[in-house]
Biopython code that builds the backbone (N, CA, C, O; Angstrom):
import numpy as np
from Bio.PDB.StructureBuilder import StructureBuilder

atoms = [
    (1, "MET", "N", (96.476, 51.907, 99.219)),
    (1, "MET", "CA", (97.282, 53.010, 98.732)),
    (1, "MET", "C", (98.420, 52.419, 97.900)),
    (1, "MET", "O", (99.014, 51.407, 98.271)),
    (2, "SER", "N", (98.712, 53.057, 96.784)),
    (2, "SER", "CA", (99.796, 52.577, 95.932)),
    (2, "SER", "C", (101.155, 52.863, 96.577)),
    (2, "SER", "O", (101.284, 53.758, 97.411)),
    (3, "LEU", "N", (102.152, 52.093, 96.179)),
    (3, "LEU", "CA", (103.503, 52.323, 96.685)),
    (3, "LEU", "C", (103.999, 53.709, 96.306)),
    (3, "LEU", "O", (104.695, 54.359, 97.086)),
    (4, "GLU", "N", (103.645, 54.158, 95.121)),
    (4, "GLU", "CA", (104.082, 55.477, 94.663)),
    (4, "GLU", "C", (103.515, 56.589, 95.551)),
    (4, "GLU", "O", (104.248, 57.497, 95.944)),
    (5, "LYS", "N", (102.224, 56.529, 95.870)),
    (5, "LYS", "CA", (101.618, 57.531, 96.747)),
    (5, "LYS", "C", (102.141, 57.415, 98.179)),
    (5, "LYS", "O", (102.301, 58.418, 98.874)),
    (6, "ALA", "N", (102.406, 56.186, 98.608)),
    (6, "ALA", "CA", (102.864, 55.960, 99.975)),
    (6, "ALA", "C", (104.226, 56.597, 100.241)),
    (6, "ALA", "O", (104.526, 56.941, 101.385)),
    (7, "LYS", "N", (105.044, 56.757, 99.227)),
    (7, "LYS", "CA", (106.373, 57.358, 99.400)),
    (7, "LYS", "C", (106.300, 58.763, 99.981)),
    (7, "LYS", "O", (107.211, 59.189, 100.690)),
    (8, "ASP", "N", (105.217, 59.487, 99.685)),
    (8, "ASP", "CA", (105.066, 60.873, 100.135)),
    (8, "ASP", "C", (104.114, 61.017, 101.321)),
    (8, "ASP", "O", (103.722, 62.133, 101.662)),
    (9, "TYR", "N", (103.743, 59.925, 101.944)),
    (9, "TYR", "CA", (102.767, 59.959, 103.028)),
    (9, "TYR", "C", (103.295, 60.722, 104.236)),
    (9, "TYR", "O", (104.395, 60.454, 104.721)),
    (10, "LYS", "N", (102.503, 61.672, 104.715)),
    (10, "LYS", "CA", (102.736, 62.416, 105.960)),
    (10, "LYS", "C", (101.375, 62.714, 106.542)),
    (10, "LYS", "O", (100.462, 63.121, 105.823)),
    (11, "GLU", "N", (101.231, 62.513, 107.849)),
    (11, "GLU", "CA", (99.957, 62.801, 108.492)),
    (11, "GLU", "C", (100.190, 63.096, 109.969)),
    (11, "GLU", "O", (101.063, 62.506, 110.607)),
    (12, "VAL", "N", (99.398, 64.012, 110.495)),
    (12, "VAL", "CA", (99.424, 64.341, 111.913)),
    (12, "VAL", "C", (98.090, 63.918, 112.498)),
    (12, "VAL", "O", (97.035, 64.168, 111.915)),
    (13, "GLY", "N", (98.145, 63.273, 113.659)),
    (13, "GLY", "CA", (96.917, 62.819, 114.294)),
    (13, "GLY", "C", (97.217, 62.119, 115.607)),
    (13, "GLY", "O", (98.246, 62.360, 116.237)),
    (14, "ILE", "N", (96.302, 61.248, 116.007)),
    (14, "ILE", "CA", (96.400, 60.555, 117.298)),
    (14, "ILE", "C", (96.901, 59.124, 117.090)),
    (14, "ILE", "O", (96.434, 58.404, 116.207)),
    (15, "ALA", "N", (97.862, 58.735, 117.925)),
    (15, "ALA", "CA", (98.340, 57.355, 117.968)),
    (15, "ALA", "C", (97.896, 56.717, 119.269)),
    (15, "ALA", "O", (97.764, 57.391, 120.290)),
    (16, "SER", "N", (97.668, 55.420, 119.225)),
    (16, "SER", "CA", (97.413, 54.632, 120.420)),
    (16, "SER", "C", (98.325, 53.413, 120.343)),
    (16, "SER", "O", (99.133, 53.295, 119.422)),
    (17, "TRP", "N", (98.197, 52.507, 121.309)),
    (17, "TRP", "CA", (99.056, 51.324, 121.276)),
    (17, "TRP", "C", (98.263, 50.086, 121.653)),
    (17, "TRP", "O", (97.212, 50.161, 122.288)),
    (18, "TYR", "N", (98.799, 48.942, 121.242)),
    (18, "TYR", "CA", (98.225, 47.656, 121.634)),
    (18, "TYR", "C", (99.354, 46.731, 122.028)),
    (18, "TYR", "O", (100.484, 46.874, 121.561)),
    (19, "GLY", "N", (99.031, 45.751, 122.918)),
    (19, "GLY", "CA", (100.106, 44.931, 123.473)),
    (19, "GLY", "C", (99.682, 43.540, 123.856)),
    (19, "GLY", "O", (99.107, 42.805, 123.052)),
    (20, "HIS", "N", (99.969, 43.183, 125.090)),
    (20, "HIS", "CA", (99.800, 41.807, 125.543)),
    (20, "HIS", "C", (98.368, 41.297, 125.459)),
    (20, "HIS", "O", (98.164, 40.087, 125.372)),
    (21, "GLU", "N", (97.376, 42.170, 125.481)),
    (21, "GLU", "CA", (95.995, 41.698, 125.421)),
    (21, "GLU", "C", (95.734, 40.901, 124.147)),
    (21, "GLU", "O", (94.853, 40.041, 124.124)),
    (22, "THR", "N", (96.484, 41.175, 123.099)),
    (22, "THR", "CA", (96.286, 40.450, 121.843)),
    (22, "THR", "C", (96.799, 39.017, 121.938)),
    (22, "THR", "O", (96.330, 38.153, 121.197)),
    (23, "ARG", "N", (97.739, 38.747, 122.821)),
    (23, "ARG", "CA", (98.271, 37.396, 123.007)),
    (23, "ARG", "C", (97.230, 36.461, 123.608)),
    (23, "ARG", "O", (97.325, 35.243, 123.454)),
    (24, "ARG", "N", (96.235, 37.023, 124.293)),
    (24, "ARG", "CA", (95.222, 36.199, 124.945)),
    (24, "ARG", "C", (94.198, 35.641, 123.968)),
    (24, "ARG", "O", (93.395, 34.782, 124.332)),
    (25, "GLN", "N", (94.220, 36.120, 122.736)),
    (25, "GLN", "CA", (93.273, 35.613, 121.755)),
    (25, "GLN", "C", (93.586, 34.156, 121.448)),
    (25, "GLN", "O", (94.748, 33.750, 121.440)),
    (26, "LYS", "N", (92.546, 33.375, 121.195)),
    (26, "LYS", "CA", (92.730, 31.957, 120.907)),
    (26, "LYS", "C", (93.706, 31.790, 119.738)),
    (26, "LYS", "O", (93.505, 32.356, 118.663)),
    (27, "GLY", "N", (94.746, 31.019, 119.960)),
    (27, "GLY", "CA", (95.744, 30.793, 118.918)),
    (27, "GLY", "C", (96.753, 31.915, 118.796)),
    (27, "GLY", "O", (97.545, 31.918, 117.853)),
    (28, "GLY", "N", (96.754, 32.879, 119.727)),
    (28, "GLY", "CA", (97.674, 34.010, 119.623)),
    (28, "GLY", "C", (97.144, 35.042, 118.656)),
    (28, "GLY", "O", (95.959, 35.024, 118.323)),
    (29, "TYR", "N", (97.977, 35.922, 118.208)),
    (29, "TYR", "CA", (97.549, 36.971, 117.292)),
    (29, "TYR", "C", (98.525, 37.067, 116.144)),
    (29, "TYR", "O", (99.727, 37.230, 116.353)),
    (30, "MET", "N", (98.017, 36.968, 114.945)),
    (30, "MET", "CA", (98.834, 37.117, 113.753)),
    (30, "MET", "C", (98.549, 38.484, 113.137)),
    (30, "MET", "O", (97.402, 38.930, 113.104)),
    (31, "THR", "N", (99.586, 39.137, 112.655)),
    (31, "THR", "CA", (99.407, 40.430, 112.012)),
    (31, "THR", "C", (98.832, 40.235, 110.612)),
    (31, "THR", "O", (98.718, 39.104, 110.140)),
    (32, "ALA", "N", (98.476, 41.315, 109.958)),
    (32, "ALA", "CA", (97.854, 41.252, 108.635)),
    (32, "ALA", "C", (98.769, 40.620, 107.587)),
    (32, "ALA", "O", (98.286, 40.084, 106.590)),
    (33, "ASN", "N", (100.082, 40.678, 107.803)),
    (33, "ASN", "CA", (100.968, 40.047, 106.827)),
    (33, "ASN", "C", (101.404, 38.649, 107.267)),
    (33, "ASN", "O", (102.313, 38.069, 106.673)),
    (34, "GLY", "N", (100.757, 38.103, 108.310)),
    (34, "GLY", "CA", (100.997, 36.726, 108.706)),
    (34, "GLY", "C", (102.083, 36.506, 109.742)),
    (34, "GLY", "O", (102.370, 35.365, 110.102)),
    (35, "GLU", "N", (102.689, 37.574, 110.223)),
    (35, "GLU", "CA", (103.704, 37.454, 111.266)),
    (35, "GLU", "C", (103.028, 37.351, 112.629)),
    (35, "GLU", "O", (101.939, 37.887, 112.830)),
    (36, "ALA", "N", (103.676, 36.662, 113.560)),
    (36, "ALA", "CA", (103.191, 36.653, 114.931)),
    (36, "ALA", "C", (103.420, 38.040, 115.531)),
    (36, "ALA", "O", (104.499, 38.614, 115.383)),
    (37, "PHE", "N", (102.416, 38.569, 116.197)),
    (37, "PHE", "CA", (102.534, 39.892, 116.805)),
    (37, "PHE", "C", (103.496, 39.838, 117.984)),
    (37, "PHE", "O", (103.407, 38.948, 118.830)),
    (38, "ASN", "N", (104.417, 40.797, 118.034)),
    (38, "ASN", "CA", (105.372, 40.916, 119.133)),
    (38, "ASN", "C", (105.094, 42.232, 119.847)),
    (38, "ASN", "O", (105.449, 43.291, 119.329)),
    (39, "PRO", "N", (104.468, 42.197, 121.023)),
    (39, "PRO", "CA", (104.092, 43.439, 121.692)),
    (39, "PRO", "C", (105.264, 44.332, 122.067)),
    (39, "PRO", "O", (105.092, 45.545, 122.187)),
    (40, "ILE", "N", (106.459, 43.763, 122.257)),
    (40, "ILE", "CA", (107.595, 44.609, 122.628)),
    (40, "ILE", "C", (108.412, 45.052, 121.417)),
    (40, "ILE", "O", (109.400, 45.771, 121.567)),
    (41, "GLY", "N", (108.013, 44.635, 120.229)),
    (41, "GLY", "CA", (108.707, 45.039, 119.006)),
    (41, "GLY", "C", (108.406, 46.482, 118.628)),
    (41, "GLY", "O", (107.649, 47.174, 119.309)),
    (42, "LEU", "N", (109.003, 46.916, 117.543)),
    (42, "LEU", "CA", (108.773, 48.275, 117.033)),
    (42, "LEU", "C", (107.979, 48.175, 115.738)),
    (42, "LEU", "O", (108.512, 48.333, 114.639)),
    (43, "THR", "N", (106.671, 47.905, 115.905)),
    (43, "THR", "CA", (105.793, 47.724, 114.761)),
    (43, "THR", "C", (104.546, 48.581, 114.924)),
    (43, "THR", "O", (104.322, 49.202, 115.964)),
    (44, "ALA", "N", (103.736, 48.597, 113.859)),
    (44, "ALA", "CA", (102.538, 49.430, 113.877)),
    (44, "ALA", "C", (101.454, 48.844, 112.993)),
    (44, "ALA", "O", (101.706, 48.014, 112.120)),
    (45, "ALA", "N", (100.238, 49.307, 113.250)),
    (45, "ALA", "CA", (99.082, 48.982, 112.423)),
    (45, "ALA", "C", (98.580, 50.283, 111.800)),
    (45, "ALA", "O", (98.461, 51.308, 112.472)),
    (46, "HIS", "N", (98.287, 50.218, 110.501)),
    (46, "HIS", "CA", (97.785, 51.383, 109.781)),
    (46, "HIS", "C", (96.636, 50.939, 108.887)),
    (46, "HIS", "O", (96.609, 49.795, 108.432)),
    (47, "LYS", "N", (95.689, 51.835, 108.632)),
    (47, "LYS", "CA", (94.498, 51.464, 107.876)),
    (47, "LYS", "C", (94.777, 51.149, 106.410)),
    (47, "LYS", "O", (94.159, 50.242, 105.853)),
    (48, "TYR", "N", (95.695, 51.880, 105.770)),
    (48, "TYR", "CA", (95.819, 51.692, 104.322)),
    (48, "TYR", "C", (97.232, 51.761, 103.749)),
    (48, "TYR", "O", (97.392, 51.553, 102.547)),
    (49, "LEU", "N", (98.246, 52.036, 104.532)),
    (49, "LEU", "CA", (99.604, 52.030, 103.984)),
    (49, "LEU", "C", (99.975, 50.625, 103.529)),
    (49, "LEU", "O", (99.501, 49.647, 104.106)),
    (50, "PRO", "N", (100.816, 50.509, 102.502)),
    (50, "PRO", "CA", (101.245, 49.174, 102.066)),
    (50, "PRO", "C", (101.966, 48.432, 103.192)),
    (50, "PRO", "O", (102.635, 49.036, 104.030)),
    (51, "ILE", "N", (101.812, 47.115, 103.187)),
    (51, "ILE", "CA", (102.467, 46.265, 104.181)),
    (51, "ILE", "C", (103.474, 45.385, 103.462)),
    (51, "ILE", "O", (103.123, 44.770, 102.456)),
    (52, "PRO", "N", (104.707, 45.299, 103.932)),
    (52, "PRO", "CA", (105.317, 46.075, 105.012)),
    (52, "PRO", "C", (105.801, 47.422, 104.509)),
    (52, "PRO", "O", (106.083, 47.599, 103.324)),
    (53, "MET", "N", (105.890, 48.353, 105.419)),
    (53, "MET", "CA", (106.400, 49.688, 105.110)),
    (53, "MET", "C", (106.957, 50.272, 106.397)),
    (53, "MET", "O", (106.483, 49.962, 107.490)),
    (54, "TYR", "N", (107.969, 51.121, 106.256)),
    (54, "TYR", "CA", (108.567, 51.774, 107.417)),
    (54, "TYR", "C", (108.116, 53.222, 107.493)),
    (54, "TYR", "O", (108.042, 53.919, 106.481)),
    (55, "VAL", "N", (107.813, 53.667, 108.715)),
    (55, "VAL", "CA", (107.423, 55.050, 108.936)),
    (55, "VAL", "C", (108.165, 55.591, 110.149)),
    (55, "VAL", "O", (108.487, 54.859, 111.084)),
    (56, "LYS", "N", (108.424, 56.883, 110.107)),
    (56, "LYS", "CA", (108.974, 57.584, 111.262)),
    (56, "LYS", "C", (107.796, 58.171, 112.017)),
    (56, "LYS", "O", (106.966, 58.874, 111.440)),
    (57, "VAL", "N", (107.724, 57.880, 113.309)),
    (57, "VAL", "CA", (106.652, 58.394, 114.153)),
    (57, "VAL", "C", (107.278, 59.330, 115.176)),
    (57, "VAL", "O", (108.185, 58.945, 115.913)),
    (58, "THR", "N", (106.788, 60.558, 115.212)),
    (58, "THR", "CA", (107.278, 61.560, 116.162)),
    (58, "THR", "C", (106.163, 61.913, 117.124)),
    (58, "THR", "O", (105.073, 62.305, 116.707)),
    (59, "ASN", "N", (106.436, 61.775, 118.416)),
    (59, "ASN", "CA", (105.497, 62.193, 119.456)),
    (59, "ASN", "C", (105.611, 63.713, 119.544)),
    (59, "ASN", "O", (106.645, 64.235, 119.962)),
    (60, "LEU", "N", (104.570, 64.412, 119.158)),
    (60, "LEU", "CA", (104.603, 65.877, 119.126)),
    (60, "LEU", "C", (104.539, 66.496, 120.518)),
    (60, "LEU", "O", (104.732, 67.701, 120.674)),
    (61, "GLU", "N", (104.270, 65.677, 121.524)),
    (61, "GLU", "CA", (104.187, 66.182, 122.893)),
    (61, "GLU", "C", (105.553, 66.213, 123.583)),
    (61, "GLU", "O", (105.750, 66.970, 124.533)),
    (62, "ASN", "N", (106.501, 65.387, 123.106)),
    (62, "ASN", "CA", (107.837, 65.378, 123.721)),
    (62, "ASN", "C", (108.969, 65.355, 122.686)),
    (62, "ASN", "O", (110.144, 65.342, 123.053)),
    (63, "ASN", "N", (108.623, 65.350, 121.416)),
    (63, "ASN", "CA", (109.558, 65.398, 120.291)),
    (63, "ASN", "C", (110.420, 64.136, 120.132)),
    (63, "ASN", "O", (111.430, 64.180, 119.430)),
    (64, "ARG", "N", (110.049, 63.027, 120.758)),
    (64, "ARG", "CA", (110.760, 61.760, 120.550)),
    (64, "ARG", "C", (110.309, 61.137, 119.237)),
    (64, "ARG", "O", (109.133, 61.207, 118.882)),
    (65, "SER", "N", (111.252, 60.526, 118.513)),
    (65, "SER", "CA", (110.948, 59.875, 117.238)),
    (65, "SER", "C", (111.533, 58.472, 117.197)),
    (65, "SER", "O", (112.586, 58.206, 117.777)),
    (66, "ILE", "N", (110.834, 57.578, 116.502)),
    (66, "ILE", "CA", (111.347, 56.241, 116.228)),
    (66, "ILE", "C", (110.894, 55.818, 114.837)),
    (66, "ILE", "O", (110.005, 56.429, 114.245)),
    (67, "ILE", "N", (111.514, 54.773, 114.331)),
    (67, "ILE", "CA", (111.104, 54.168, 113.071)),
    (67, "ILE", "C", (110.450, 52.839, 113.397)),
    (67, "ILE", "O", (111.006, 52.028, 114.138)),
    (68, "VAL", "N", (109.260, 52.618, 112.838)),
    (68, "VAL", "CA", (108.536, 51.378, 113.048)),
    (68, "VAL", "C", (108.185, 50.752, 111.700)),
    (68, "VAL", "O", (108.131, 51.427, 110.672)),
    (69, "ARG", "N", (107.953, 49.465, 111.738)),
    (69, "ARG", "CA", (107.564, 48.722, 110.539)),
    (69, "ARG", "C", (106.064, 48.469, 110.598)),
    (69, "ARG", "O", (105.571, 47.843, 111.536)),
    (70, "VAL", "N", (105.344, 48.952, 109.600)),
    (70, "VAL", "CA", (103.902, 48.714, 109.510)),
    (70, "VAL", "C", (103.711, 47.283, 109.008)),
    (70, "VAL", "O", (104.109, 46.950, 107.891)),
    (71, "ASN", "N", (103.101, 46.443, 109.842)),
    (71, "ASN", "CA", (102.874, 45.051, 109.460)),
    (71, "ASN", "C", (101.463, 44.572, 109.793)),
    (71, "ASN", "O", (101.181, 43.374, 109.754)),
    (72, "ASP", "N", (100.579, 45.516, 110.120)),
    (72, "ASP", "CA", (99.229, 45.126, 110.526)),
    (72, "ASP", "C", (98.229, 46.190, 110.087)),
    (72, "ASP", "O", (98.608, 47.290, 109.684)),
    (73, "ARG", "N", (96.951, 45.847, 110.171)),
    (73, "ARG", "CA", (95.869, 46.771, 109.828)),
    (73, "ARG", "C", (95.196, 47.278, 111.092)),
    (73, "ARG", "O", (95.056, 46.549, 112.073)),
    (74, "GLY", "N", (94.790, 48.510, 111.055)),
    (74, "GLY", "CA", (94.134, 49.160, 112.181)),
    (74, "GLY", "C", (94.534, 50.618, 112.138)),
    (74, "GLY", "O", (95.231, 50.999, 111.197)),
    (75, "PRO", "N", (94.166, 51.433, 113.042)),
    (75, "PRO", "CA", (93.276, 51.164, 114.173)),
    (75, "PRO", "C", (91.816, 51.174, 113.743)),
    (75, "PRO", "O", (91.439, 51.840, 112.779)),
    (76, "PHE", "N", (91.020, 50.435, 114.465)),
    (76, "PHE", "CA", (89.601, 50.341, 114.175)),
    (76, "PHE", "C", (88.800, 50.683, 115.424)),
    (76, "PHE", "O", (89.265, 50.447, 116.539)),
    (77, "PRO", "N", (87.593, 51.241, 115.250)),
    (77, "PRO", "CA", (86.747, 51.500, 116.418)),
    (77, "PRO", "C", (86.373, 50.178, 117.080)),
    (77, "PRO", "O", (86.271, 49.151, 116.409)),
    (78, "SER", "N", (86.175, 50.204, 118.365)),
    (78, "SER", "CA", (85.733, 48.998, 119.069)),
    (78, "SER", "C", (84.505, 49.354, 119.893)),
    (78, "SER", "O", (84.206, 50.529, 120.106)),
    (79, "ARG", "N", (83.802, 48.337, 120.350)),
    (79, "ARG", "CA", (82.618, 48.610, 121.177)),
    (79, "ARG", "C", (83.021, 49.231, 122.506)),
    (79, "ARG", "O", (82.226, 49.933, 123.130)),
    (80, "HIS", "N", (84.264, 48.975, 122.948)),
    (80, "HIS", "CA", (84.751, 49.555, 124.193)),
    (80, "HIS", "C", (85.209, 51.003, 124.011)),
    (80, "HIS", "O", (85.195, 51.790, 124.958)),
    (81, "ASN", "N", (85.612, 51.344, 122.793)),
    (81, "ASN", "CA", (86.127, 52.686, 122.519)),
    (81, "ASN", "C", (85.661, 53.132, 121.132)),
    (81, "ASN", "O", (86.455, 53.132, 120.192)),
    (82, "PRO", "N", (84.378, 53.514, 120.988)),
    (82, "PRO", "CA", (83.850, 53.863, 119.670)),
    (82, "PRO", "C", (84.534, 55.056, 119.023)),
    (82, "PRO", "O", (84.478, 55.195, 117.802)),
    (83, "LYS", "N", (85.176, 55.921, 119.797)),
    (83, "LYS", "CA", (85.865, 57.078, 119.224)),
    (83, "LYS", "C", (87.246, 56.715, 118.688)),
    (83, "LYS", "O", (87.940, 57.578, 118.150)),
    (84, "SER", "N", (87.658, 55.453, 118.825)),
    (84, "SER", "CA", (88.992, 55.055, 118.406)),
    (84, "SER", "C", (89.182, 55.128, 116.897)),
    (84, "SER", "O", (90.313, 55.034, 116.418)),
    (85, "GLY", "N", (88.110, 55.291, 116.143)),
    (85, "GLY", "CA", (88.221, 55.401, 114.697)),
    (85, "GLY", "C", (88.934, 56.657, 114.236)),
    (85, "GLY", "O", (89.307, 56.749, 113.067)),
    (86, "ASN", "N", (89.138, 57.636, 115.123)),
    (86, "ASN", "CA", (89.824, 58.864, 114.723)),
    (86, "ASN", "C", (91.338, 58.761, 114.866)),
    (86, "ASN", "O", (92.041, 59.723, 114.558)),
    (87, "ARG", "N", (91.861, 57.627, 115.322)),
    (87, "ARG", "CA", (93.308, 57.448, 115.427)),
    (87, "ARG", "C", (93.886, 57.182, 114.042)),
    (87, "ARG", "O", (93.217, 56.603, 113.186)),
    (88, "ILE", "N", (95.126, 57.604, 113.824)),
    (88, "ILE", "CA", (95.745, 57.371, 112.519)),
    (88, "ILE", "C", (96.686, 56.181, 112.523)),
    (88, "ILE", "O", (97.012, 55.657, 111.458)),
    (89, "ILE", "N", (97.138, 55.733, 113.712)),
    (89, "ILE", "CA", (98.071, 54.617, 113.782)),
    (89, "ILE", "C", (97.974, 53.974, 115.163)),
    (89, "ILE", "O", (97.763, 54.651, 116.169)),
    (90, "ASP", "N", (98.133, 52.656, 115.186)),
    (90, "ASP", "CA", (98.268, 51.915, 116.435)),
    (90, "ASP", "C", (99.697, 51.395, 116.485)),
    (90, "ASP", "O", (100.165, 50.760, 115.540)),
    (91, "LEU", "N", (100.379, 51.660, 117.569)),
    (91, "LEU", "CA", (101.763, 51.217, 117.728)),
    (91, "LEU", "C", (101.835, 50.043, 118.685)),
    (91, "LEU", "O", (100.969, 49.879, 119.544)),
    (92, "SER", "N", (102.858, 49.234, 118.539)),
    (92, "SER", "CA", (103.086, 48.172, 119.515)),
    (92, "SER", "C", (103.391, 48.808, 120.864)),
    (92, "SER", "O", (103.781, 49.973, 120.945)),
    (93, "MET", "N", (103.207, 48.024, 121.918)),
    (93, "MET", "CA", (103.492, 48.506, 123.261)),
    (93, "MET", "C", (104.947, 48.983, 123.362)),
    (93, "MET", "O", (105.222, 50.010, 123.983)),
    (94, "GLY", "N", (105.867, 48.244, 122.755)),
    (94, "GLY", "CA", (107.280, 48.628, 122.786)),
    (94, "GLY", "C", (107.531, 49.980, 122.154)),
    (94, "GLY", "O", (108.326, 50.771, 122.663)),
    (95, "ALA", "N", (106.854, 50.254, 121.040)),
    (95, "ALA", "CA", (107.005, 51.551, 120.374)),
    (95, "ALA", "C", (106.418, 52.669, 121.233)),
    (95, "ALA", "O", (107.002, 53.748, 121.333)),
    (96, "ALA", "N", (105.267, 52.415, 121.851)),
    (96, "ALA", "CA", (104.645, 53.428, 122.717)),
    (96, "ALA", "C", (105.547, 53.766, 123.898)),
    (96, "ALA", "O", (105.641, 54.926, 124.299)),
    (97, "LYS", "N", (106.208, 52.757, 124.455)),
    (97, "LYS", "CA", (107.129, 53.015, 125.567)),
    (97, "LYS", "C", (108.296, 53.879, 125.106)),
    (97, "LYS", "O", (108.677, 54.821, 125.801)),
    (98, "ARG", "N", (108.864, 53.573, 123.952)),
    (98, "ARG", "CA", (109.992, 54.366, 123.438)),
    (98, "ARG", "C", (109.591, 55.803, 123.145)),
    (98, "ARG", "O", (110.389, 56.724, 123.316)),
    (99, "LEU", "N", (108.350, 55.993, 122.701)),
    (99, "LEU", "CA", (107.875, 57.345, 122.390)),
    (99, "LEU", "C", (107.353, 58.089, 123.615)),
    (99, "LEU", "O", (107.049, 59.279, 123.538)),
    (100, "GLY", "N", (107.249, 57.392, 124.742)),
    (100, "GLY", "CA", (106.889, 58.059, 125.989)),
    (100, "GLY", "C", (105.411, 58.269, 126.243)),
    (100, "GLY", "O", (105.049, 59.158, 127.014)),
    (101, "PHE", "N", (104.525, 57.467, 125.609)),
    (101, "PHE", "CA", (103.110, 57.634, 125.904)),
    (101, "PHE", "C", (102.429, 56.344, 126.348)),
    (101, "PHE", "O", (101.201, 56.257, 126.345)),
    (102, "TYR", "N", (103.206, 55.358, 126.724)),
    (102, "TYR", "CA", (102.651, 54.078, 127.181)),
    (102, "TYR", "C", (101.647, 54.276, 128.310)),
    (102, "TYR", "O", (100.545, 53.731, 128.245)),
    (103, "GLY", "N", (101.991, 55.028, 129.327)),
    (103, "GLY", "CA", (101.115, 55.228, 130.475)),
    (103, "GLY", "C", (99.885, 56.051, 130.159)),
    (103, "GLY", "O", (98.836, 55.863, 130.774)),
    (104, "LYS", "N", (100.000, 56.942, 129.225)),
    (104, "LYS", "CA", (98.892, 57.837, 128.866)),
    (104, "LYS", "C", (97.898, 57.150, 127.920)),
    (104, "LYS", "O", (96.698, 57.422, 127.977)),
    (105, "GLY", "N", (98.393, 56.270, 127.060)),
    (105, "GLY", "CA", (97.514, 55.547, 126.146)),
    (105, "GLY", "C", (97.458, 56.093, 124.739)),
    (105, "GLY", "O", (97.386, 55.320, 123.783)),
    (106, "THR", "N", (97.489, 57.405, 124.586)),
    (106, "THR", "CA", (97.467, 58.023, 123.260)),
    (106, "THR", "C", (98.413, 59.222, 123.252)),
    (106, "THR", "O", (98.815, 59.724, 124.301)),
    (107, "ALA", "N", (98.755, 59.664, 122.054)),
    (107, "ALA", "CA", (99.597, 60.856, 121.909)),
    (107, "ALA", "C", (99.333, 61.483, 120.551)),
    (107, "ALA", "O", (98.904, 60.814, 119.611)),
    (108, "SER", "N", (99.593, 62.765, 120.467)),
    (108, "SER", "CA", (99.559, 63.469, 119.193)),
    (108, "SER", "C", (100.876, 63.172, 118.478)),
    (108, "SER", "O", (101.951, 63.378, 119.041)),
    (109, "VAL", "N", (100.791, 62.686, 117.237)),
    (109, "VAL", "CA", (101.989, 62.264, 116.515)),
    (109, "VAL", "C", (102.001, 62.772, 115.081)),
    (109, "VAL", "O", (100.975, 63.149, 114.514)),
    (110, "LYS", "N", (103.201, 62.767, 114.522)),
    (110, "LYS", "CA", (103.383, 62.966, 113.085)),
    (110, "LYS", "C", (103.931, 61.656, 112.543)),
    (110, "LYS", "O", (104.885, 61.108, 113.095)),
    (111, "VAL", "N", (103.336, 61.147, 111.467)),
    (111, "VAL", "CA", (103.763, 59.905, 110.844)),
    (111, "VAL", "C", (104.241, 60.234, 109.435)),
    (111, "VAL", "O", (103.514, 60.857, 108.661)),
    (112, "GLU", "N", (105.466, 59.817, 109.097)),
    (112, "GLU", "CA", (106.053, 60.100, 107.799)),
    (112, "GLU", "C", (106.648, 58.828, 107.206)),
    (112, "GLU", "O", (107.361, 58.089, 107.885)),
    (113, "ALA", "N", (106.347, 58.582, 105.936)),
    (113, "ALA", "CA", (106.924, 57.443, 105.234)),
    (113, "ALA", "C", (108.421, 57.654, 105.072)),
    (113, "ALA", "O", (108.876, 58.773, 104.832)),
    (114, "ILE", "N", (109.185, 56.578, 105.204)),
    (114, "ILE", "CA", (110.618, 56.642, 104.943)),
    (114, "ILE", "C", (111.002, 55.453, 104.079)),
    (114, "ILE", "O", (110.307, 54.438, 104.037)),
    (115, "GLN", "N", (112.093, 55.601, 103.412)),
    (115, "GLN", "CA", (112.618, 54.535, 102.558)),
    (115, "GLN", "C", (113.736, 53.831, 103.272)),
    (115, "GLN", "O", (114.701, 54.467, 103.695)),
    (116, "ILE", "N", (113.626, 52.523, 103.418)),
    (116, "ILE", "CA", (114.658, 51.716, 104.071)),
    (116, "ILE", "C", (115.033, 50.605, 103.108)),
    (116, "ILE", "O", (114.164, 49.946, 102.538)),
    (117, "LYS", "N", (116.288, 50.405, 102.935)),
    (117, "LYS", "CA", (116.753, 49.271, 102.128)),
    (117, "LYS", "C", (117.112, 48.154, 103.074)),
    (117, "LYS", "O", (118.017, 48.284, 103.898)),
    (118, "GLU", "N", (116.382, 47.030, 102.947)),
    (118, "GLU", "CA", (116.672, 45.894, 103.801)),
    (118, "GLU", "C", (117.876, 45.149, 103.250)),
    (118, "GLU", "O", (117.995, 44.940, 102.042)),
    (119, "VAL", "N", (118.760, 44.756, 104.144)),
    (119, "VAL", "CA", (119.961, 44.024, 103.765)),
    (119, "VAL", "C", (119.644, 42.529, 103.843)),
    (119, "VAL", "O", (119.013, 42.064, 104.792)),
    (120, "GLY", "N", (120.083, 41.807, 102.854)),
    (120, "GLY", "CA", (119.851, 40.370, 102.949)),
    (120, "GLY", "C", (119.693, 39.684, 101.692)),
    (120, "GLY", "O", (119.493, 38.469, 101.673)),
]
sb = StructureBuilder()
sb.init_structure("model")
sb.init_model(0)
sb.init_chain("A")
sb.init_seg("    ")
for serial, (resi, resn, name, xyz) in enumerate(atoms, 1):
    if name == "N":
        sb.init_residue(resn, " ", resi, " ")
    sb.init_atom(name, np.array(xyz, "f"), 0.0, 1.0, " ", f" {name:<3s}", serial, name[0])
structure = sb.get_structure()
């Protein structure tokens, strides 16, 4: 997706989360942009948004919102969960806890692109 189109991105759908299980992979887990994955951070994986990009994620079940940095690709279907292809975003475990769906595993969410100016 182009940066211009990404500025207006809004979508409602299902979010899931991923966490410590990725650390068990041989050599750890690197995100799509080459950063080491931090399960307690506030990051996300998205299929096609530009990396890095910031999005506001709102849990529509409890109205909690946070801002996360998209730094990875996903969600993708797996042999363990073939229906996982219908998710629109995978959040880090830390983000799922803040949004209140860590124990449940998934939540109905709204994802909206936001503009952040990084200082530095």
